[in-house]
C-alpha positions as CSV (number, residue, x, y, z in Angstrom):
1,M,0.0,0.0,0.0
2,D,1.5,3.4,-1.1
3,D,1.7,6.4,1.2
4,S,-1.4,8.1,-0.3
5,S,-3.5,4.9,0.4
6,K,-2.3,4.8,3.9
7,T,-3.1,8.4,4.5
8,G,-6.6,8.0,3.1
9,A,-7.3,4.9,5.2
10,A,-6.1,6.8,8.3
11,S,-8.4,9.7,7.5
12,R,-11.4,7.5,7.1
13,R,-10.6,5.7,10.4
14,G,-10.3,9.1,12.1
15,A,-13.5,10.3,10.7
16,L,-15.3,7.2,11.8
17,M,-14.0,7.4,15.3
18,A,-14.9,11.1,15.5
19,G,-18.5,10.2,14.3
20,V,-18.8,7.5,17.0
21,G,-17.5,10.0,19.6
22,V,-20.1,12.6,18.6
23,A,-22.9,10.1,18.7
24,A,-21.9,8.9,22.1
25,V,-21.8,12.5,23.4
26,L,-25.3,13.2,22.0
27,A,-26.7,10.0,23.4
28,G,-25.3,10.9,26.8
29,A,-26.7,14.4,26.6
30,G,-30.1,13.1,25.7
31,Y,-30.1,10.6,28.6
32,A,-29.1,13.4,31.0
33,W,-31.9,15.6,29.7
34,M,-34.4,12.8,30.1
35,R,-33.2,12.2,33.7
36,S,-33.2,15.9,34.6
37,R,-36.5,17.1,33.0
38,P,-39.5,17.3,35.5
39,S,-42.1,14.6,35.2
40,A,-45.6,15.5,34.4
41,P,-47.6,15.9,37.6
42,A,-50.5,13.5,38.2
43,T,-53.9,15.1,38.4
44,A,-56.8,14.3,40.6
45,T,-59.6,12.4,39.0
46,G,-63.2,13.4,38.4
47,P,-64.9,16.7,37.9
48,G,-63.6,19.8,39.7
49,A,-60.0,18.8,39.5
50,G,-57.9,21.8,40.4
51,A,-60.9,23.9,41.4
52,G,-60.1,27.0,43.3
53,G,-56.4,26.7,42.6
54,A,-55.7,23.9,45.0
55,A,-52.9,21.7,43.8
56,S,-53.7,18.1,42.8
57,A,-51.7,15.5,44.6
58,G,-48.5,14.6,42.7
59,G,-48.4,10.8,42.9
60,E,-50.3,7.6,42.2
61,V,-52.2,6.0,45.0
62,D,-50.5,2.9,46.4
63,Q,-53.5,0.6,46.3
64,A,-52.0,-1.7,48.9
65,G,-51.3,1.3,51.1
66,A,-54.9,2.5,50.6
67,Q,-56.2,-0.8,51.7
68,E,-53.9,-0.7,54.8
69,F,-55.4,2.7,55.6
70,W,-58.8,1.1,56.2
71,A,-57.2,-1.3,58.7
72,Q,-55.7,1.6,60.8
73,E,-56.8,2.7,64.2
74,F,-55.9,6.0,65.8
75,E,-56.1,7.3,69.3
76,T,-58.1,10.5,69.8
77,P,-57.3,13.5,71.9
78,Q,-60.0,12.3,74.3
79,G,-58.4,8.8,74.6
80,P,-60.6,6.2,72.8
81,K,-59.4,5.0,69.4
82,I,-61.2,5.4,66.1
83,A,-61.1,2.6,63.6
84,M,-61.1,3.7,60.0
85,A,-63.0,0.6,58.9
86,S,-66.0,1.9,60.8
87,F,-66.2,4.7,58.2
88,K,-66.6,2.5,55.2
89,G,-70.0,2.5,53.5
90,K,-70.4,6.3,53.3
91,P,-68.4,9.1,51.7
92,L,-65.4,10.1,53.8
93,L,-63.4,13.3,53.6
94,L,-60.0,12.7,55.2
95,N,-57.9,15.7,56.1
96,F,-54.3,15.5,57.2
97,W,-53.2,18.6,59.2
98,A,-51.0,20.0,61.9
99,T,-51.2,22.7,64.5
100,W,-48.0,24.4,63.1
101,C,-49.5,24.4,59.5
102,A,-51.1,27.8,58.9
103,P,-53.2,26.8,55.8
104,C,-54.4,23.7,57.8
105,V,-55.7,25.9,60.7
106,E,-57.2,28.4,58.3
107,E,-59.3,25.8,56.4
108,M,-60.6,24.0,59.5
109,P,-63.7,26.3,60.2
110,M,-64.7,25.8,56.5
111,L,-64.3,22.0,56.8
112,D,-66.2,22.0,60.0
113,A,-69.1,23.9,58.4
114,F,-69.1,21.5,55.4
115,Y,-69.3,18.5,57.8
116,R,-72.1,20.0,59.8
117,Q,-74.0,20.8,56.6
118,H,-73.6,17.4,55.0
119,A,-73.5,15.0,58.0
120,A,-77.2,14.5,57.8
121,K,-76.7,13.4,54.1
122,G,-74.4,10.6,55.1
123,W,-71.1,12.5,54.8
124,Q,-68.3,11.7,57.2
125,M,-65.1,13.6,58.0
126,V,-61.9,12.7,59.9
127,G,-59.0,14.9,60.6
128,L,-55.6,13.1,61.2
129,A,-53.1,15.3,63.0
130,I,-49.5,14.8,62.1
131,D,-48.3,16.4,65.3
132,Q,-47.5,16.0,68.9
133,P,-50.6,14.8,70.9
134,S,-50.0,17.4,73.5
135,S,-50.0,20.2,70.9
136,V,-53.2,18.8,69.3
137,R,-55.0,18.7,72.6
138,K,-54.0,22.2,73.5
139,F,-55.1,23.5,70.1
140,L,-58.5,21.8,70.2
141,E,-59.2,23.3,73.6
142,K,-59.4,26.7,71.9
143,T,-60.5,25.6,68.4
144,A,-63.0,22.8,68.7
145,V,-64.4,21.0,65.6
146,S,-67.4,18.8,65.2
147,Y,-65.7,16.0,63.2
148,P,-63.5,13.4,64.9
149,I,-59.8,14.0,65.1
150,G,-57.2,11.1,65.2
151,L,-53.6,11.3,66.3
152,A,-51.5,10.0,63.4
153,G,-48.2,11.4,64.8
154,F,-45.3,12.1,62.6
155,G,-45.6,8.7,61.1
156,G,-48.7,9.9,59.4
157,T,-46.5,11.4,56.7
158,E,-45.9,7.9,55.3
159,L,-49.6,7.3,55.2
160,T,-50.1,10.5,53.1
161,K,-47.5,9.2,50.7
162,A,-49.3,5.9,50.4
163,L,-52.4,7.9,49.4
164,G,-50.5,9.8,46.7
165,N,-48.9,12.8,48.5
166,M,-45.3,12.1,47.5
167,A,-44.2,15.6,48.6
168,G,-45.5,15.0,52.1
169,G,-46.9,18.5,52.4
170,L,-49.8,19.7,54.5
171,P,-52.7,20.2,54.4
172,F,-53.5,17.1,52.4
173,S,-57.1,16.0,51.8
174,V,-58.5,12.7,50.3
175,L,-62.1,12.0,49.2
176,F,-63.2,8.4,49.5
177,D,-66.5,7.2,48.0
178,K,-68.9,4.9,49.9
179,D,-67.0,1.9,48.5
180,G,-63.7,3.1,50.1
181,K,-62.1,4.1,46.8
182,V,-60.1,7.3,46.4
183,R,-62.0,9.8,44.2
184,Q,-60.1,13.0,44.8
185,R,-56.9,14.3,46.4
186,R,-55.6,17.7,47.1
187,M,-52.3,18.9,48.5
188,G,-52.8,22.5,49.8
189,R,-55.7,24.4,51.3
190,L,-59.2,23.5,50.1
191,T,-61.7,26.1,49.0
192,E,-65.5,26.3,49.0
193,A,-65.4,25.6,45.3
194,D,-63.4,22.4,45.9
195,L,-65.9,21.2,48.5
196,Q,-68.9,22.0,46.3
197,A,-67.4,20.1,43.4
198,W,-66.4,17.1,45.6
199,S,-69.8,16.9,47.3
200,G,-71.3,15.6,44.0
201,L,-68.7,12.9,43.5
202,A,-69.2,10.4,46.3
């Protein structure tokens, strides 16, 4: 092989290796972009999703976790436990809250009014406090509500995640229908418009 043939072959090999290198860089960049881009948030199901500006929960419901929820029992500030299984058969609005959470405290009078208005129609409501029991008792002495309150403790954060609240934020509300299935979820403060829309779902 003469010098010109050797030079041409070397040039072709160099071009081929350069092309492979560029392809590898582009593939790596594409993979990095796919890993770094934000995933599309999950939206709550049913009419009224996102009503009033409340954020939909950002994760899928762990169905096994949802079933475990109905097997849970929680102590109350007064002492006796409440069994979640006893609420099956009728619509249930479940609200996770804490005394240190300002939006939680702000929405409680509205939730209490909704419960008193719809209890005669078969609606149920439970507030699960992710907080110290002593703080909850002290708070309820000044701000009483008509619906039952359970003491979930700080472990209640894991329960919210099983129900679709992957961020673990508060307040977090879940609407169950009479069959115990999740119909709506909200992370953030509820509004009158939310409750009005939800009241027609379960």
